[in-house]
mmCIF file as Biopython writes it, N, C-alpha, C and O atoms, coordinates in Angstrom:
data_model
#
loop_
_atom_site.group_PDB
_atom_site.id
_atom_site.type_symbol
_atom_site.label_atom_id
_atom_site.label_alt_id
_atom_site.label_comp_id
_atom_site.label_asym_id
_atom_site.label_entity_id
_atom_site.label_seq_id
_atom_site.pdbx_PDB_ins_code
_atom_site.Cartn_x
_atom_site.Cartn_y
_atom_site.Cartn_z
_atom_site.occupancy
_atom_site.B_iso_or_equiv
_atom_site.auth_seq_id
_atom_site.auth_asym_id
_atom_site.pdbx_PDB_model_num
ATOM 1   N N  . MET A ? 1  ? 132.131 71.846  30.450 1.0 0.0 1  A 1 
ATOM 2   C CA . MET A ? 1  ? 132.719 70.525  30.324 1.0 0.0 1  A 1 
ATOM 3   C C  . MET A ? 1  ? 132.049 69.535  31.281 1.0 0.0 1  A 1 
ATOM 4   O O  . MET A ? 1  ? 131.704 68.421  30.886 1.0 0.0 1  A 1 
ATOM 5   N N  . PHE A ? 2  ? 131.865 69.950  32.556 1.0 0.0 2  A 1 
ATOM 6   C CA . PHE A ? 2  ? 131.268 69.054  33.533 1.0 0.0 2  A 1 
ATOM 7   C C  . PHE A ? 2  ? 129.784 69.316  33.741 1.0 0.0 2  A 1 
ATOM 8   O O  . PHE A ? 2  ? 129.195 68.806  34.693 1.0 0.0 2  A 1 
ATOM 9   N N  . ASP A ? 3  ? 129.183 70.091  32.878 1.0 0.0 3  A 1 
ATOM 10  C CA . ASP A ? 3  ? 127.754 70.345  32.975 1.0 0.0 3  A 1 
ATOM 11  C C  . ASP A ? 3  ? 126.999 69.069  32.582 1.0 0.0 3  A 1 
ATOM 12  O O  . ASP A ? 3  ? 127.312 68.425  31.580 1.0 0.0 3  A 1 
ATOM 13  N N  . ASP A ? 4  ? 126.029 68.735  33.372 1.0 0.0 4  A 1 
ATOM 14  C CA . ASP A ? 4  ? 125.164 67.590  33.082 1.0 0.0 4  A 1 
ATOM 15  C C  . ASP A ? 4  ? 125.941 66.264  33.005 1.0 0.0 4  A 1 
ATOM 16  O O  . ASP A ? 4  ? 125.581 65.367  32.243 1.0 0.0 4  A 1 
ATOM 17  N N  . LEU A ? 5  ? 126.996 66.160  33.797 1.0 0.0 5  A 1 
ATOM 18  C CA . LEU A ? 5  ? 127.834 64.956  33.788 1.0 0.0 5  A 1 
ATOM 19  C C  . LEU A ? 5  ? 127.070 63.739  34.325 1.0 0.0 5  A 1 
ATOM 20  O O  . LEU A ? 5  ? 127.194 62.634  33.797 1.0 0.0 5  A 1 
ATOM 21  N N  . ARG A ? 6  ? 126.284 63.958  35.372 1.0 0.0 6  A 1 
ATOM 22  C CA . ARG A ? 6  ? 125.551 62.859  35.980 1.0 0.0 6  A 1 
ATOM 23  C C  . ARG A ? 6  ? 124.520 62.280  35.007 1.0 0.0 6  A 1 
ATOM 24  O O  . ARG A ? 6  ? 124.361 61.061  34.936 1.0 0.0 6  A 1 
ATOM 25  N N  . ASN A ? 7  ? 123.836 63.112  34.277 1.0 0.0 7  A 1 
ATOM 26  C CA . ASN A ? 7  ? 122.839 62.638  33.312 1.0 0.0 7  A 1 
ATOM 27  C C  . ASN A ? 7  ? 123.494 61.918  32.139 1.0 0.0 7  A 1 
ATOM 28  O O  . ASN A ? 7  ? 122.953 60.932  31.637 1.0 0.0 7  A 1 
ATOM 29  N N  . ASP A ? 8  ? 124.646 62.400  31.700 1.0 0.0 8  A 1 
ATOM 30  C CA . ASP A ? 8  ? 125.360 61.727  30.618 1.0 0.0 8  A 1 
ATOM 31  C C  . ASP A ? 8  ? 125.778 60.323  31.036 1.0 0.0 8  A 1 
ATOM 32  O O  . ASP A ? 8  ? 125.667 59.380  30.252 1.0 0.0 8  A 1 
ATOM 33  N N  . ALA A ? 9  ? 126.262 60.183  32.275 1.0 0.0 9  A 1 
ATOM 34  C CA . ALA A ? 9  ? 126.679 58.868  32.766 1.0 0.0 9  A 1 
ATOM 35  C C  . ALA A ? 9  ? 125.480 57.931  32.871 1.0 0.0 9  A 1 
ATOM 36  O O  . ALA A ? 9  ? 125.589 56.748  32.550 1.0 0.0 9  A 1 
ATOM 37  N N  . ALA A ? 10 ? 124.343 58.449  33.315 1.0 0.0 10 A 1 
ATOM 38  C CA . ALA A ? 10 ? 123.148 57.618  33.445 1.0 0.0 10 A 1 
ATOM 39  C C  . ALA A ? 10 ? 122.658 57.151  32.081 1.0 0.0 10 A 1 
ATOM 40  O O  . ALA A ? 10 ? 122.240 56.002  31.937 1.0 0.0 10 A 1 
ATOM 41  N N  . LYS A ? 11 ? 122.703 58.014  31.089 1.0 0.0 11 A 1 
ATOM 42  C CA . LYS A ? 11 ? 122.279 57.628  29.743 1.0 0.0 11 A 1 
ATOM 43  C C  . LYS A ? 11 ? 123.178 56.534  29.183 1.0 0.0 11 A 1 
ATOM 44  O O  . LYS A ? 11 ? 122.709 55.579  28.562 1.0 0.0 11 A 1 
ATOM 45  N N  . GLN A ? 12 ? 124.483 56.691  29.416 1.0 0.0 12 A 1 
ATOM 46  C CA . GLN A ? 12 ? 125.428 55.693  28.904 1.0 0.0 12 A 1 
ATOM 47  C C  . GLN A ? 12 ? 125.174 54.341  29.574 1.0 0.0 12 A 1 
ATOM 48  O O  . GLN A ? 12 ? 125.227 53.304  28.913 1.0 0.0 12 A 1 
ATOM 49  N N  . TYR A ? 13 ? 124.898 54.347  30.882 1.0 0.0 13 A 1 
ATOM 50  C CA . TYR A ? 13 ? 124.623 53.101  31.592 1.0 0.0 13 A 1 
ATOM 51  C C  . TYR A ? 13 ? 123.354 52.438  31.061 1.0 0.0 13 A 1 
ATOM 52  O O  . TYR A ? 13 ? 123.327 51.220  30.886 1.0 0.0 13 A 1 
ATOM 53  N N  . GLU A ? 14 ? 122.316 53.208  30.805 1.0 0.0 14 A 1 
ATOM 54  C CA . GLU A ? 14 ? 121.070 52.649  30.279 1.0 0.0 14 A 1 
ATOM 55  C C  . GLU A ? 14 ? 121.276 52.030  28.904 1.0 0.0 14 A 1 
ATOM 56  O O  . GLU A ? 14 ? 120.726 50.968  28.612 1.0 0.0 14 A 1 
ATOM 57  N N  . GLU A ? 15 ? 122.059 52.679  28.064 1.0 0.0 15 A 1 
ATOM 58  C CA . GLU A ? 15 ? 122.322 52.137  26.727 1.0 0.0 15 A 1 
ATOM 59  C C  . GLU A ? 15 ? 123.100 50.834  26.816 1.0 0.0 15 A 1 
ATOM 60  O O  . GLU A ? 15 ? 122.816 49.891  26.078 1.0 0.0 15 A 1 
ATOM 61  N N  . GLU A ? 16 ? 124.088 50.772  27.724 1.0 0.0 16 A 1 
ATOM 62  C CA . GLU A ? 16 ? 124.876 49.547  27.870 1.0 0.0 16 A 1 
ATOM 63  C C  . GLU A ? 16 ? 124.017 48.410  28.411 1.0 0.0 16 A 1 
ATOM 64  O O  . GLU A ? 16 ? 124.102 47.279  27.932 1.0 0.0 16 A 1 
ATOM 65  N N  . SER A ? 17 ? 123.193 48.710  29.408 1.0 0.0 17 A 1 
ATOM 66  C CA . SER A ? 17 ? 122.384 47.641  29.993 1.0 0.0 17 A 1 
ATOM 67  C C  . SER A ? 17 ? 121.368 47.103  28.991 1.0 0.0 17 A 1 
ATOM 68  O O  . SER A ? 17 ? 121.083 45.906  28.993 1.0 0.0 17 A 1 
ATOM 69  N N  . GLN A ? 18 ? 120.825 47.951  28.146 1.0 0.0 18 A 1 
ATOM 70  C CA . GLN A ? 18 ? 119.886 47.479  27.137 1.0 0.0 18 A 1 
ATOM 71  C C  . GLN A ? 18 ? 120.603 46.646  26.085 1.0 0.0 18 A 1 
ATOM 72  O O  . GLN A ? 18 ? 120.041 45.672  25.585 1.0 0.0 18 A 1 
ATOM 73  N N  . ALA A ? 19 ? 121.819 47.005  25.745 1.0 0.0 19 A 1 
ATOM 74  C CA . ALA A ? 19 ? 122.567 46.260  24.735 1.0 0.0 19 A 1 
ATOM 75  C C  . ALA A ? 19 ? 123.031 44.912  25.281 1.0 0.0 19 A 1 
ATOM 76  O O  . ALA A ? 19 ? 123.082 43.933  24.536 1.0 0.0 19 A 1 
ATOM 77  N N  . ILE A ? 20 ? 123.365 44.848  26.549 1.0 0.0 20 A 1 
ATOM 78  C CA . ILE A ? 20 ? 123.901 43.618  27.124 1.0 0.0 20 A 1 
ATOM 79  C C  . ILE A ? 20 ? 122.807 42.575  27.320 1.0 0.0 20 A 1 
ATOM 80  O O  . ILE A ? 20 ? 123.031 41.398  27.037 1.0 0.0 20 A 1 
ATOM 81  N N  . TYR A ? 21 ? 121.637 42.974  27.794 1.0 0.0 21 A 1 
ATOM 82  C CA . TYR A ? 21 ? 120.629 42.016  28.207 1.0 0.0 21 A 1 
ATOM 83  C C  . TYR A ? 21 ? 119.590 41.690  27.148 1.0 0.0 21 A 1 
ATOM 84  O O  . TYR A ? 21 ? 118.544 41.128  27.475 1.0 0.0 21 A 1 
ATOM 85  N N  . GLN A ? 22 ? 119.839 42.018  25.916 1.0 0.0 22 A 1 
ATOM 86  C CA . GLN A ? 22 ? 118.918 41.631  24.858 1.0 0.0 22 A 1 
ATOM 87  C C  . GLN A ? 22 ? 119.282 40.230  24.381 1.0 0.0 22 A 1 
ATOM 88  O O  . GLN A ? 22 ? 120.427 39.993  23.997 1.0 0.0 22 A 1 
ATOM 89  N N  . PRO A ? 23 ? 118.337 39.305  24.397 1.0 0.0 23 A 1 
ATOM 90  C CA . PRO A ? 23 ? 118.659 37.943  23.963 1.0 0.0 23 A 1 
ATOM 91  C C  . PRO A ? 23 ? 118.909 37.887  22.458 1.0 0.0 23 A 1 
ATOM 92  O O  . PRO A ? 23 ? 118.253 38.569  21.670 1.0 0.0 23 A 1 
ATOM 93  N N  . ALA A ? 24 ? 119.859 37.072  22.095 1.0 0.0 24 A 1 
ATOM 94  C CA . ALA A ? 24 ? 120.176 36.901  20.680 1.0 0.0 24 A 1 
ATOM 95  C C  . ALA A ? 24 ? 119.162 35.955  20.046 1.0 0.0 24 A 1 
ATOM 96  O O  . ALA A ? 24 ? 118.594 35.096  20.722 1.0 0.0 24 A 1 
ATOM 97  N N  . ALA A ? 25 ? 118.945 36.115  18.777 1.0 0.0 25 A 1 
ATOM 98  C CA . ALA A ? 25 ? 117.995 35.261  18.063 1.0 0.0 25 A 1 
ATOM 99  C C  . ALA A ? 25 ? 118.657 33.930  17.722 1.0 0.0 25 A 1 
ATOM 100 O O  . ALA A ? 25 ? 119.862 33.871  17.475 1.0 0.0 25 A 1 
ATOM 101 N N  . ASN A ? 26 ? 117.862 32.864  17.710 1.0 0.0 26 A 1 
ATOM 102 C CA . ASN A ? 26 ? 118.311 31.520  17.330 1.0 0.0 26 A 1 
ATOM 103 C C  . ASN A ? 26 ? 119.440 31.025  18.220 1.0 0.0 26 A 1 
ATOM 104 O O  . ASN A ? 26 ? 120.460 30.552  17.717 1.0 0.0 26 A 1 
ATOM 105 N N  . THR A ? 27 ? 119.277 31.127  19.515 1.0 0.0 27 A 1 
ATOM 106 C CA . THR A ? 27 ? 120.288 30.621  20.433 1.0 0.0 27 A 1 
ATOM 107 C C  . THR A ? 27 ? 119.863 29.260  20.952 1.0 0.0 27 A 1 
ATOM 108 O O  . THR A ? 27 ? 118.739 28.818  20.712 1.0 0.0 27 A 1 
ATOM 109 N N  . ALA A ? 28 ? 120.756 28.605  21.658 1.0 0.0 28 A 1 
ATOM 110 C CA . ALA A ? 28 ? 120.465 27.287  22.210 1.0 0.0 28 A 1 
ATOM 111 C C  . ALA A ? 28 ? 119.448 27.375  23.338 1.0 0.0 28 A 1 
ATOM 112 O O  . ALA A ? 28 ? 118.809 26.373  23.660 1.0 0.0 28 A 1 
ATOM 113 N N  . ALA A ? 29 ? 119.282 28.532  23.940 1.0 0.0 29 A 1 
ATOM 114 C CA . ALA A ? 29 ? 118.333 28.676  25.045 1.0 0.0 29 A 1 
ATOM 115 C C  . ALA A ? 29 ? 116.891 28.528  24.572 1.0 0.0 29 A 1 
ATOM 116 O O  . ALA A ? 29 ? 116.011 28.215  25.374 1.0 0.0 29 A 1 
ATOM 117 N N  . SER A ? 30 ? 116.639 28.745  23.299 1.0 0.0 30 A 1 
ATOM 118 C CA . SER A ? 30 ? 115.277 28.618  22.801 1.0 0.0 30 A 1 
ATOM 119 C C  . SER A ? 30 ? 114.854 27.155  22.664 1.0 0.0 30 A 1 
ATOM 120 O O  . SER A ? 30 ? 113.663 26.865  22.553 1.0 0.0 30 A 1 
ATOM 121 N N  . ARG A ? 31 ? 115.807 26.246  22.670 1.0 0.0 31 A 1 
ATOM 122 C CA . ARG A ? 31 ? 115.513 24.824  22.568 1.0 0.0 31 A 1 
ATOM 123 C C  . ARG A ? 31 ? 115.157 24.276  23.952 1.0 0.0 31 A 1 
ATOM 124 O O  . ARG A ? 31 ? 115.879 24.554  24.910 1.0 0.0 31 A 1 
ATOM 125 N N  . PRO A ? 32 ? 114.097 23.526  24.090 1.0 0.0 32 A 1 
ATOM 126 C CA . PRO A ? 32 ? 113.740 22.993  25.410 1.0 0.0 32 A 1 
ATOM 127 C C  . PRO A ? 32 ? 114.782 21.982  25.875 1.0 0.0 32 A 1 
ATOM 128 O O  . PRO A ? 32 ? 115.261 21.152  25.102 1.0 0.0 32 A 1 
ATOM 129 N N  . ARG A ? 33 ? 115.117 22.075  27.156 1.0 0.0 33 A 1 
ATOM 130 C CA . ARG A ? 33 ? 116.128 21.177  27.702 1.0 0.0 33 A 1 
ATOM 131 C C  . ARG A ? 33 ? 115.474 19.931  28.277 1.0 0.0 33 A 1 
ATOM 132 O O  . ARG A ? 33 ? 114.400 19.988  28.875 1.0 0.0 33 A 1 
ATOM 133 N N  . SER A ? 34 ? 116.140 18.816  28.083 1.0 0.0 34 A 1 
ATOM 134 C CA . SER A ? 34 ? 115.653 17.561  28.620 1.0 0.0 34 A 1 
ATOM 135 C C  . SER A ? 34 ? 116.148 17.414  30.056 1.0 0.0 34 A 1 
ATOM 136 O O  . SER A ? 34 ? 117.244 17.864  30.387 1.0 0.0 34 A 1 
ATOM 137 N N  . LYS A ? 35 ? 115.341 16.786  30.903 1.0 0.0 35 A 1 
ATOM 138 C CA . LYS A ? 35 ? 115.733 16.595  32.291 1.0 0.0 35 A 1 
ATOM 139 C C  . LYS A ? 35 ? 116.485 15.283  32.477 1.0 0.0 35 A 1 
ATOM 140 O O  . LYS A ? 35 ? 116.676 14.835  33.607 1.0 0.0 35 A 1 
ATOM 141 N N  . ARG A ? 36 ? 116.900 14.683  31.412 1.0 0.0 36 A 1 
ATOM 142 C CA . ARG A ? 36 ? 117.607 13.416  31.508 1.0 0.0 36 A 1 
ATOM 143 C C  . ARG A ? 36 ? 119.104 13.628  31.322 1.0 0.0 36 A 1 
ATOM 144 O O  . ARG A ? 36 ? 119.531 14.453  30.514 1.0 0.0 36 A 1 
ATOM 145 N N  . PHE A ? 37 ? 119.885 12.882  32.072 1.0 0.0 37 A 1 
ATOM 146 C CA . PHE A ? 37 ? 121.331 12.908  31.958 1.0 0.0 37 A 1 
ATOM 147 C C  . PHE A ? 37 ? 121.764 11.555  31.428 1.0 0.0 37 A 1 
ATOM 148 O O  . PHE A ? 37 ? 121.480 10.528  32.046 1.0 0.0 37 A 1 
ATOM 149 N N  . LEU A ? 38 ? 122.439 11.538  30.306 1.0 0.0 38 A 1 
ATOM 150 C CA . LEU A ? 38 ? 122.855 10.308  29.629 1.0 0.0 38 A 1 
ATOM 151 C C  . LEU A ? 38 ? 121.654 9.429   29.277 1.0 0.0 38 A 1 
ATOM 152 O O  . LEU A ? 38 ? 121.783 8.208   29.190 1.0 0.0 38 A 1 
ATOM 153 N N  . GLY A ? 39 ? 120.508 10.037  29.078 1.0 0.0 39 A 1 
ATOM 154 C CA . GLY A ? 39 ? 119.321 9.300   28.672 1.0 0.0 39 A 1 
ATOM 155 C C  . GLY A ? 39 ? 118.680 8.481   29.772 1.0 0.0 39 A 1 
ATOM 156 O O  . GLY A ? 39 ? 117.854 7.614   29.487 1.0 0.0 39 A 1 
ATOM 157 N N  . MET A ? 40 ? 119.043 8.736   31.040 1.0 0.0 40 A 1 
ATOM 158 C CA . MET A ? 40 ? 118.496 7.966   32.153 1.0 0.0 40 A 1 
ATOM 159 C C  . MET A ? 40 ? 117.549 8.824   32.977 1.0 0.0 40 A 1 
ATOM 160 O O  . MET A ? 40 ? 117.699 10.043  33.064 1.0 0.0 40 A 1 
ATOM 161 N N  . THR A ? 41 ? 116.583 8.164   33.571 1.0 0.0 41 A 1 
ATOM 162 C CA . THR A ? 41 ? 115.688 8.865   34.489 1.0 0.0 41 A 1 
ATOM 163 C C  . THR A ? 41 ? 116.375 8.999   35.844 1.0 0.0 41 A 1 
ATOM 164 O O  . THR A ? 41 ? 117.454 8.446   36.055 1.0 0.0 41 A 1 
ATOM 165 N N  . SER A ? 42 ? 115.759 9.722   36.747 1.0 0.0 42 A 1 
ATOM 166 C CA . SER A ? 42 ? 116.369 9.934   38.059 1.0 0.0 42 A 1 
ATOM 167 C C  . SER A ? 42 ? 116.461 8.628   38.851 1.0 0.0 42 A 1 
ATOM 168 O O  . SER A ? 42 ? 117.425 8.425   39.589 1.0 0.0 42 A 1 
ATOM 169 N N  . ILE A ? 43 ? 115.492 7.757   38.711 1.0 0.0 43 A 1 
ATOM 170 C CA . ILE A ? 43 ? 115.527 6.470   39.420 1.0 0.0 43 A 1 
ATOM 171 C C  . ILE A ? 43 ? 116.676 5.610   38.902 1.0 0.0 43 A 1 
ATOM 172 O O  . ILE A ? 43 ? 117.379 4.969   39.684 1.0 0.0 43 A 1 
ATOM 173 N N  . GLN A ? 44 ? 116.864 5.596   37.599 1.0 0.0 44 A 1 
ATOM 174 C CA . GLN A ? 44 ? 117.955 4.811   37.020 1.0 0.0 44 A 1 
ATOM 175 C C  . GLN A ? 44 ? 119.311 5.345   37.474 1.0 0.0 44 A 1 
ATOM 176 O O  . GLN A ? 44 ? 120.216 4.568   37.775 1.0 0.0 44 A 1 
ATOM 177 N N  . ARG A ? 45 ? 119.452 6.668   37.524 1.0 0.0 45 A 1 
ATOM 178 C CA . ARG A ? 45 ? 120.708 7.254   38.009 1.0 0.0 45 A 1 
ATOM 179 C C  . ARG A ? 45 ? 120.941 6.898   39.473 1.0 0.0 45 A 1 
ATOM 180 O O  . ARG A ? 45 ? 122.070 6.613   39.872 1.0 0.0 45 A 1 
ATOM 181 N N  . PHE A ? 46 ? 119.875 6.915   40.276 1.0 0.0 46 A 1 
ATOM 182 C CA . PHE A ? 46 ? 120.005 6.566   41.687 1.0 0.0 46 A 1 
ATOM 183 C C  . PHE A ? 46 ? 120.477 5.130   41.852 1.0 0.0 46 A 1 
ATOM 184 O O  . PHE A ? 46 ? 121.357 4.860   42.670 1.0 0.0 46 A 1 
ATOM 185 N N  . VAL A ? 47 ? 119.907 4.207   41.090 1.0 0.0 47 A 1 
ATOM 186 C CA . VAL A ? 47 ? 120.297 2.796   41.191 1.0 0.0 47 A 1 
ATOM 187 C C  . VAL A ? 47 ? 121.765 2.633   40.818 1.0 0.0 47 A 1 
ATOM 188 O O  . VAL A ? 47 ? 122.492 1.899   41.487 1.0 0.0 47 A 1 
ATOM 189 N N  . ILE A ? 48 ? 122.210 3.304   39.764 1.0 0.0 48 A 1 
ATOM 190 C CA . ILE A ? 48 ? 123.620 3.198   39.345 1.0 0.0 48 A 1 
ATOM 191 C C  . ILE A ? 48 ? 124.544 3.739   40.427 1.0 0.0 48 A 1 
ATOM 192 O O  . ILE A ? 48 ? 125.559 3.119   40.742 1.0 0.0 48 A 1 
ATOM 193 N N  . VAL A ? 49 ? 124.204 4.883   40.993 1.0 0.0 49 A 1 
ATOM 194 C CA . VAL A ? 49 ? 125.041 5.472   42.037 1.0 0.0 49 A 1 
ATOM 195 C C  . VAL A ? 49 ? 125.041 4.595   43.283 1.0 0.0 49 A 1 
ATOM 196 O O  . VAL A ? 49 ? 126.080 4.421   43.920 1.0 0.0 49 A 1 
ATOM 197 N N  . PHE A ? 50 ? 123.887 4.046   43.632 1.0 0.0 50 A 1 
ATOM 198 C CA . PHE A ? 50 ? 123.820 3.167   44.799 1.0 0.0 50 A 1 
ATOM 199 C C  . PHE A ? 50 ? 124.678 1.919   44.595 1.0 0.0 50 A 1 
ATOM 200 O O  . PHE A ? 50 ? 125.388 1.501   45.509 1.0 0.0 50 A 1 
ATOM 201 N N  . LEU A ? 51 ? 124.617 1.326   43.411 1.0 0.0 51 A 1 
ATOM 202 C CA . LEU A ? 51 ? 125.431 0.137   43.137 1.0 0.0 51 A 1 
ATOM 203 C C  . LEU A ? 51 ? 126.922 0.464   43.143 1.0 0.0 51 A 1 
ATOM 204 O O  . LEU A ? 51 ? 127.729 -0.340  43.612 1.0 0.0 51 A 1 
ATOM 205 N N  . LEU A ? 52 ? 127.294 1.629   42.631 1.0 0.0 52 A 1 
ATOM 206 C CA . LEU A ? 52 ? 128.705 2.032   42.680 1.0 0.0 52 A 1 
ATOM 207 C C  . LEU A ? 52 ? 129.171 2.226   44.120 1.0 0.0 52 A 1 
ATOM 208 O O  . LEU A ? 52 ? 130.282 1.825   44.468 1.0 0.0 52 A 1 
ATOM 209 N N  . MET A ? 53 ? 128.341 2.832   44.953 1.0 0.0 53 A 1 
ATOM 210 C CA . MET A ? 53 ? 128.699 3.013   46.354 1.0 0.0 53 A 1 
ATOM 211 C C  . MET A ? 53 ? 128.821 1.662   47.059 1.0 0.0 53 A 1 
ATOM 212 O O  . MET A ? 53 ? 129.745 1.450   47.844 1.0 0.0 53 A 1 
ATOM 213 N N  . LEU A ? 54 ? 127.903 0.762   46.781 1.0 0.0 54 A 1 
ATOM 214 C CA . LEU A ? 54 ? 127.944 -0.562  47.388 1.0 0.0 54 A 1 
ATOM 215 C C  . LEU A ? 54 ? 129.203 -1.319  46.957 1.0 0.0 54 A 1 
ATOM 216 O O  . LEU A ? 54 ? 129.857 -1.958  47.781 1.0 0.0 54 A 1 
ATOM 217 N N  . ALA A ? 55 ? 129.536 -1.249  45.682 1.0 0.0 55 A 1 
ATOM 218 C CA . ALA A ? 55 ? 130.745 -1.917  45.188 1.0 0.0 55 A 1 
ATOM 219 C C  . ALA A ? 55 ? 131.992 -1.327  45.834 1.0 0.0 55 A 1 
ATOM 220 O O  . ALA A ? 55 ? 132.920 -2.066  46.164 1.0 0.0 55 A 1 
ATOM 221 N N  . THR A ? 56 ? 132.034 -0.010  46.020 1.0 0.0 56 A 1 
ATOM 222 C CA . THR A ? 56 ? 133.180 0.631   46.662 1.0 0.0 56 A 1 
ATOM 223 C C  . THR A ? 56 ? 133.315 0.174   48.106 1.0 0.0 56 A 1 
ATOM 224 O O  . THR A ? 56 ? 134.423 -0.096  48.571 1.0 0.0 56 A 1 
ATOM 225 N N  . CYS A ? 57 ? 132.207 0.086   48.812 1.0 0.0 57 A 1 
ATOM 226 C CA . CYS A ? 57 ? 132.249 -0.371  50.203 1.0 0.0 57 A 1 
ATOM 227 C C  . CYS A ? 57 ? 132.708 -1.824  50.297 1.0 0.0 57 A 1 
ATOM 228 O O  . CYS A ? 57 ? 133.513 -2.160  51.165 1.0 0.0 57 A 1 
ATOM 229 N N  . VAL A ? 58 ? 132.213 -2.676  49.427 1.0 0.0 58 A 1 
ATOM 230 C CA . VAL A ? 58 ? 132.597 -4.091  49.449 1.0 0.0 58 A 1 
ATOM 231 C C  . VAL A ? 58 ? 134.075 -4.246  49.112 1.0 0.0 58 A 1 
ATOM 232 O O  . VAL A ? 58 ? 134.779 -5.006  49.778 1.0 0.0 58 A 1 
ATOM 233 N N  . ILE A ? 59 ? 134.554 -3.549  48.102 1.0 0.0 59 A 1 
ATOM 234 C CA . ILE A ? 59 ? 135.975 -3.640  47.728 1.0 0.0 59 A 1 
ATOM 235 C C  . ILE A ? 59 ? 136.853 -3.105  48.853 1.0 0.0 59 A 1 
ATOM 236 O O  . ILE A ? 59 ? 137.903 -3.679  49.141 1.0 0.0 59 A 1 
ATOM 237 N N  . GLY A ? 60 ? 136.440 -2.016  49.489 1.0 0.0 60 A 1 
ATOM 238 C CA . GLY A ? 60 ? 137.201 -1.487  50.622 1.0 0.0 60 A 1 
ATOM 239 C C  . GLY A ? 60 ? 137.242 -2.467  51.777 1.0 0.0 60 A 1 
ATOM 240 O O  . GLY A ? 60 ? 138.289 -2.664  52.394 1.0 0.0 60 A 1 
ATOM 241 N N  . PHE A ? 61 ? 136.094 -3.088  52.076 1.0 0.0 61 A 1 
ATOM 242 C CA . PHE A ? 61 ? 136.052 -4.088  53.142 1.0 0.0 61 A 1 
ATOM 243 C C  . PHE A ? 61 ? 136.960 -5.265  52.819 1.0 0.0 61 A 1 
ATOM 244 O O  . PHE A ? 61 ? 137.693 -5.736  53.689 1.0 0.0 61 A 1 
ATOM 245 N N  . LEU A ? 62 ? 136.923 -5.748  51.581 1.0 0.0 62 A 1 
ATOM 246 C CA . LEU A ? 62 ? 137.772 -6.880  51.203 1.0 0.0 62 A 1 
ATOM 247 C C  . LEU A ? 62 ? 139.251 -6.527  51.285 1.0 0.0 62 A 1 
ATOM 248 O O  . LEU A ? 62 ? 140.064 -7.360  51.687 1.0 0.0 62 A 1 
ATOM 249 N N  . CYS A ? 63 ? 139.608 -5.310  50.911 1.0 0.0 63 A 1 
ATOM 250 C CA . CYS A ? 63 ? 141.012 -4.880  51.021 1.0 0.0 63 A 1 
ATOM 251 C C  . CYS A ? 63 ? 141.445 -4.815  52.483 1.0 0.0 63 A 1 
ATOM 252 O O  . CYS A ? 63 ? 142.546 -5.252  52.818 1.0 0.0 63 A 1 
ATOM 253 N N  . LEU A ? 64 ? 140.606 -4.283  53.348 1.0 0.0 64 A 1 
ATOM 254 C CA . LEU A ? 64 ? 140.931 -4.240  54.777 1.0 0.0 64 A 1 
ATOM 255 C C  . LEU A ? 64 ? 141.025 -5.649  55.356 1.0 0.0 64 A 1 
ATOM 256 O O  . LEU A ? 64 ? 141.905 -5.924  56.172 1.0 0.0 64 A 1 
ATOM 257 N N  . PHE A ? 65 ? 140.138 -6.533  54.949 1.0 0.0 65 A 1 
ATOM 258 C CA . PHE A ? 65 ? 140.164 -7.909  55.438 1.0 0.0 65 A 1 
ATOM 259 C C  . PHE A ? 65 ? 141.405 -8.647  54.939 1.0 0.0 65 A 1 
ATOM 260 O O  . PHE A ? 65 ? 142.017 -9.407  55.690 1.0 0.0 65 A 1 
ATOM 261 N N  . ALA A ? 66 ? 141.782 -8.425  53.668 1.0 0.0 66 A 1 
ATOM 262 C CA . ALA A ? 66 ? 142.941 -9.116  53.092 1.0 0.0 66 A 1 
ATOM 263 C C  . ALA A ? 66 ? 144.244 -8.646  53.718 1.0 0.0 66 A 1 
ATOM 264 O O  . ALA A ? 66 ? 145.176 -9.439  53.852 1.0 0.0 66 A 1 
ATOM 265 N N  . THR A ? 67 ? 144.331 -7.398  54.097 1.0 0.0 67 A 1 
ATOM 266 C CA . THR A ? 67 ? 145.572 -6.887  54.700 1.0 0.0 67 A 1 
ATOM 267 C C  . THR A ? 67 ? 145.623 -7.126  56.199 1.0 0.0 67 A 1 
ATOM 268 O O  . THR A ? 67 ? 146.639 -6.830  56.829 1.0 0.0 67 A 1 
ATOM 269 N N  . GLY A ? 68 ? 144.567 -7.647  56.782 1.0 0.0 68 A 1 
ATOM 270 C CA . GLY A ? 68 ? 144.561 -7.973  58.197 1.0 0.0 68 A 1 
ATOM 271 C C  . GLY A ? 68 ? 144.267 -6.796  59.107 1.0 0.0 68 A 1 
ATOM 272 O O  . GLY A ? 68 ? 144.485 -6.892  60.315 1.0 0.0 68 A 1 
ATOM 273 N N  . ARG A ? 69 ? 143.790 -5.713  58.578 1.0 0.0 69 A 1 
ATOM 274 C CA . ARG A ? 69 ? 143.458 -4.547  59.412 1.0 0.0 69 A 1 
ATOM 275 C C  . ARG A ? 69 ? 142.214 -4.816  60.254 1.0 0.0 69 A 1 
ATOM 276 O O  . ARG A ? 69 ? 142.065 -4.277  61.351 1.0 0.0 69 A 1 
ATOM 277 N N  . ILE A ? 70 ? 141.323 -5.657  59.725 1.0 0.0 70 A 1 
ATOM 278 C CA . ILE A ? 70 ? 140.148 -6.066  60.487 1.0 0.0 70 A 1 
ATOM 279 C C  . ILE A ? 70 ? 140.054 -7.578  60.398 1.0 0.0 70 A 1 
ATOM 280 O O  . ILE A ? 70 ? 140.575 -8.173  59.455 1.0 0.0 70 A 1 
ATOM 281 N N  . GLY A ? 71 ? 139.421 -8.190  61.332 1.0 0.0 71 A 1 
ATOM 282 C CA . GLY A ? 71 ? 139.269 -9.638  61.303 1.0 0.0 71 A 1 
ATOM 283 C C  . GLY A ? 71 ? 138.117 -10.062 62.185 1.0 0.0 71 A 1 
ATOM 284 O O  . GLY A ? 71 ? 137.540 -9.264  62.924 1.0 0.0 71 A 1 
ATOM 285 N N  . PHE A ? 72 ? 137.796 -11.343 62.088 1.0 0.0 72 A 1 
ATOM 286 C CA . PHE A ? 72 ? 136.688 -11.871 62.877 1.0 0.0 72 A 1 
ATOM 287 C C  . PHE A ? 72 ? 137.207 -12.858 63.870 1.0 0.0 72 A 1 
ATOM 288 O O  . PHE A ? 72 ? 136.431 -13.425 64.640 1.0 0.0 72 A 1 
#
């Protein structure tokens, strides 16, 4: 019953690993991926993020100034 148990387990592991890691045909991975997000280049994304950060800082400053937390 327990004869050659170690070899049987190794064979089963090899069969599972071969079945798991075989790529499927016609998957989305075969399609080349674009490096663009929302159709923008990295420079365009940087400008948008920078403008959003600047707008957030200005709005925060105006809120602090309007409530009297800071003043000149």
